[in-house]
Steps between C-alpha positions, in 0.01 A plus 500: 500500500564344147736217491710501171467202278797264481567372166613137544843396380375143502134529375487133410620367838275406781526268798736203423360157445714382797320737745167410354550120519654514851204698627256259345695204650469672853135562443434140423746325722687359202842358492701771337714359215459817307744764618865394479626489866594214739275428794804379699759700672871569411802332674515612864874557447419785249265660754762477763766663260258790448433533873873491575553784238246709674657444834835587360368832409450460125197717498583818301524572139733261322694586176253594219627207293478251776744385784837374387477153645172432330620623156817287543285192575275564204802539267663185637178302450462623140858417412482159656176400342499671158866580442455873455697759718311821596696767668380528864519879508367606162281216372269362776231699665274375791139589436171502695384184344521385135201708392677828601805366315289436184330847501825683575662324213225594267483863616873549461518359150168551325420848355163627374410335177747206544360157439545216751435140389351281771415133479138416575382371748706706732536623851251781548750779593685513165258684288389771751872569565551556127199712469616720802831546313320625202580186303284288280456127600522263217357168594612176329314195603659168589395194303315235674540137370487158617849555686360810665602863448796620301626839379460542120830693435411562137201687614711693752748588215208611280370730783837700503493839342731801505323612817560190697685582815481189708384142510371362833544124569415292805647164584387295668181638378194630698221394444584200269786323679697485186873554493731638238788288382837578344336494151258760610780729622686454176179593304452812712866594456466463116217759514674761710872440403536777240216729629500766781240276691515443875381190677312481842524149634266409794671209673322507831434119488859420404541229762176323410603293194418130513595158375874578475458783258708812509393852554576687176593834669553783257810575691651162360484646150773757413304679222190531721684579827669803350156659445272355767349590832473171687249496794464255775331476836582382850134492576445208261821321591487529875109477552491859612276672238389760756857624553511645134876471456645434159793607279581606150831410326601694194807632318657820641350739257146355545547486883590856512175604325306254708639653823402856387127385514547261793625773727188713446231221508622311804847619579597205724366167620431357846830498689480215752346272244795560265740415773309191601476378144865569432595286806250227402648482145837370646329158476394428140299194598173671531489625138684184365249276661194696389443319170467162688268660758261643253524210263359263769208734550445536122503120474262454783265748344532365139464130607170566673365738235577224239201310631257787452334651187753768478765473234846580627733724292879467546645668816883516452550798738342752745251385760203511263300231326285584210195267396238484239151456641304449164385142621341674795348826372468723207482813711750782417808485717411787746152362552638142546757620751222680692280195491803279615551736795136542602375141451800270513676714767841513305613830361697515167593773267381527138791500262303749280571756769870497389434605136483851374216400260203291589617149456305185604682167508307319757788497746550590867801532711560334850770585735661193674724703738300371789516275805438139401178499705379814325568326162339182602181681623479680160553187310235307691260777398601509135472119471120532566439703198 
C-alpha cells in the first residue's frame, strides 16, 4: 500500500528548543533552568476550589466563551488594574492557554498574503501561527545596548507596508525580561493610529513586573485597546502551567471574529478549572503579591550570578534572566547551552532560538521560577565555571 506524501504546512519547524533542552537536562541530571515553568506547586486553596467544582457537578461543557463568573472576574481585574472596561458578554473569551489564544487571534484576523510584524527575539509560537494563517512574518529585531534590550520603533514603522495587517508585541517580554513603558505604547499607537493595523499583545507575564514599575498593558491605551487582542494566562499567574487556561480580551467586533475560530479549534475550556479559578479570583492578593514573590527570587539569582563570570542583563519583568557568557566561552549559543547542560549540569536556553534569522549575541536565558533550593543548587554549579 502506498502512503500519500503530506506536504508540510510548516516545513521550517522542527522540535522546539524547549523540548530538546529539557530532554538533554533529563539525560544528564541537570538542573533545568531552561523551560519556563515553576518546580513548586500552586496554592492548595486553588486545588481545593477546582475539586469543589468537580464535586458540585461542574463537569460538562461550559459556555463556548467561558463561564460567566470567570469572565466577570477577568473584566473586574482588568478594570481595576488598567482602567479599561471590557464587556463581560461580548469582549472576553476564556481560552485553552495563551498559546491557543494567540493562534486563534492570528487565524481570525490574518488572511493569505497579509504581513504581520513580530519583534525578535520572540516566543516561538508567533511565526508558525502566522504561516498557518497564510500570512507573512516580518521580523524587526530589538536593539541590544548597555541598558539591555529595547524596541526600535522607527524600525517597526519602517517595516509597515500597505499589506501590514497586525503587529505582535509582548510585555513583559520573553525571552529578554524587558518591559514596555508608556512611551513605547505611545510610539506603537503613533504607528497604527491612522492605519487599518491590528495589535496582538501577549501579556502572560503581566503580574511579574519589578522594582515598583507599572505593567504597560495595551488595554491602558485608548488608541491601542480599540484595535487589540490582549492575551493573558492563569498558568503563569497561578503557577499552573499544565492547566492551560488563559483568556483574550478584545473589542466586540474583534471578539466576534475571534470566537468564530475559537468555537471550531477548541470550542470550550476545562469546566471545573474555570469554576475553581473564578472562585479563587475573589481574593486579588495572589496576583497582587506576585511581583514581590518573584522579585525576591530574581534578586537571589542575580546577586549570586553577579559573583560569576556571567554578565547580567536587566530583568525588569517575567521570570527569566538573560546573561552574556563571552568571558567564559566563544561557543555559539546552542553549543554553549548544550555544554552547560552536559558538563555543568545546568540547563539554559540559547536566545538565538527565539530569532527568525540566525542571530548570535552570546546570550542564554535562565528561568528563576524555581524553589530556592533548586536555584541555590544551580548557582553553586554555575559558580564553579
